[in-house]
SERO-4910 file (N, C-alpha, C, O; in steps of 0.05 Angstrom, whole numbers):
BEGIN
 pado doro    nc1    nc2    nc3   cac1   cac2   cac3    cc1    cc2    cc3    oc1    oc2    oc3
  Met    A     17    -23      0      0      0      0     18     25      0     38     26     14
  Asn    A     10     45    -16     25     70    -17      7     92     -7    -15     96    -18
  Ile    A     16    107     13      0    128     24     16    154     21     39    155     28
  Lys    A      3    174     10     15    200      7      0    221     22    -24    223     20
  Val    A     14    236     39      3    259     53     12    283     38     37    288     35
  Leu    A     -6    299     28      0    323     13     -5    348     29    -27    351     41
  Gly    A     14    366     30     10    390     45     33    410     40     53    403     27
  Gly    A     30    433     51     49    454     47     70    457     69     86    475     68
  Gly    A     70    438     88     90    439    109     80    454    134     96    459    152
  Cys    A     55    460    135     44    475    158     39    455    181     42    431    178
  Arg    A     31    466    204     26    450    228      4    429    223      6    406    231
  Lys    A    -18    437    209    -40    418    203    -30    395    186    -38    372    191
  Cys    A    -14    401    167     -3    380    149     15    361    164     14    337    160
  Glu    A     32    372    181     50    356    198     34    338    217     41    315    222
  Thr    A     12    349    228     -5    333    246    -18    310    231    -19    288    241
  Leu    A    -28    316    206    -40    294    190    -19    273    184    -26    249    184
  Leu    A      5    281    178     26    261    172     31    243    197     33    219    194
  Ala    A     33    255    220     38    240    245     14    221    250     18    198    258
  Asn    A    -10    231    246    -34    215    251    -35    191    231    -44    169    238
  Thr    A    -26    196    206    -26    175    186     -6    154    194    -12    130    192
  Lys    A     18    162    202     38    142    210     28    126    234     33    102    236
  Glu    A     15    139    253      4    125    276    -17    105    268    -18     82    278
  Ala    A    -35    112    249    -56     95    239    -44     70    225    -54     48    229
  Val    A    -23     74    210    -10     52    196      2     33    217     -1      8    215
  Lys    A     14     43    237     26     27    259      4     12    274      7    -12    280
  Asn    A    -19     25    280    -40     13    295    -54     -9    279    -63    -29    291
  Thr    A    -57     -6    253    -71    -26    237    -53    -49    229    -63    -71    222
  Gly    A    -27    -44    229     -9    -65    221     -7    -70    191      5    -89    183
  Val    A    -19    -52    175    -17    -56    146     11    -49    137     25    -32    149
  Glu    A     19    -62    116     45    -56    105     41    -33     85     29    -36     64
  Ala    A     53    -10     92     48     13     76     73     31     76     88     33     96
  Glu    A     77     44     54     98     65     52     84     92     54     65     97     38
  Val    A     92    109     73     80    135     76     99    156     65    122    158     74
  Glu    A     89    172     46    105    193     35     93    220     43     68    223     46
  Tyr    A    109    240     45    100    267     51    108    285     28    132    288     22
  Ile    A     89    295     14     94    311    -10     86    340     -5     64    347      2
  Thr    A    106    358     -9    102    386     -5    106    402    -31    102    427    -32
  Asp    A    113    388    -53    117    401    -79     90    409    -91     74    392    -98
  Phe    A     85    435    -93     59    444   -103     53    436   -132     30    433   -139
  Ala    A     73    432   -148     69    422   -175     58    394   -175     40    387   -190
  Val    A     69    377   -158     59    349   -155     31    349   -143     14    335   -153
  Ile    A     27    366   -123      0    367   -110    -21    376   -131    -43    365   -132
  Ala    A    -14    396   -147    -33    406   -167    -39    384   -188    -61    383   -198
  Gly    A    -19    367   -193    -23    345   -212    -44    326   -203    -56    312   -220
  Tyr    A    -49    324   -177    -70    306   -167    -97    320   -167   -117    308   -161
  Gly    A    -98    346   -173   -123    361   -172   -132    369   -144   -155    375   -140
  Ile    A   -113    370   -126   -119    377    -98   -123    407    -96   -106    422   -104
  Met    A   -146    415    -86   -152    443    -83   -152    452    -54   -150    476    -48
  Ser    A   -153    433    -36   -154    440     -7   -135    421      8   -138    396      5
  Met    A   -116    432     22    -97    415     37   -102    417     67   -114    436     76
  Pro    A    -93    397     82    -78    374     73    -96    353     60   -121    354     62
  Ala    A    -84    333     48    -98    312     34    -83    286     38    -59    285     43
  Ile    A    -99    264     35    -87    237     36    -95    223     11   -118    223      2
  Ile    A    -75    210     -1    -80    193    -25    -70    165    -17    -48    161     -8
  Val    A    -88    145    -22    -81    117    -16    -82    103    -43   -103    102    -56
  Asp    A    -60     91    -51    -57     77    -76    -69     93    -99    -84     84   -116
  Glu    A    -60    118   -100    -67    137   -122    -96    146   -122   -105    156   -143
  Lys    A   -111    141   -101   -139    150    -99   -141    170    -76   -133    164    -53
  Ile    A   -153    193    -81   -156    214    -61   -178    204    -41   -200    199    -49
  Val    A   -171    202    -16   -190    192      4   -197    214     24   -217    211     39
  Ser    A   -182    235     26   -188    257     44   -175    283     33   -152    282     24
  Met    A   -190    305     36   -180    331     26   -190    353     44   -214    354     49
  Gly    A   -172    370     53   -181    393     69   -187    388     98   -199    406    111
  Lys    A   -180    365    108   -186    358    136   -162    346    150   -145    334    137
  Val    A   -160    351    176   -139    338    192   -153    315    206   -165    319    227
  Leu    A   -151    291    195   -164    268    207   -147    258    230   -123    260    230
  Asn    A   -161    247    250   -146    235    272   -139    206    264   -149    196    244
  Ser    A   -123    193    280   -112    167    272   -134    146    269   -133    129    251
  Ser    A   -155    147    286   -177    127    283   -193    131    258   -202    112    246
  Glu    A   -196    156    249   -210    161    224   -193    150    200   -204    140    181
  Ile    A   -167    154    202   -150    144    181   -149    113    181   -148    101    159
  Glu    A   -150    101    204   -150     72    206   -174     61    191   -171     40    177
  Lys    A   -197     74    193   -221     65    178   -217     66    148   -227     49    133
  Leu    A   -202     86    139   -197     89    110   -178     67    100   -179     59     77
  Leu    A   -161     57    118   -141     37    110   -151      9    110   -139     -9     99
  Lys    A   -174      4    123   -184    -23    126   -201    -31    102   -211    -53    101
***
């Protein structure tokens, strides 16, 4: 599984990244978590509101800072 957290490097984006890593650890899924801050790459996904999460190239969350339990539900 490939998970990408997209954001501009702000506190909310950093929080979402930490929550995503915690959710991966809690669920035990084998996943690579990437943090993407390059706005050209982010625009390529059509993201209009950050932070965002992409799982296996599918946008699953945009514009929200999900907590780890909410992310765990997305990963199952």
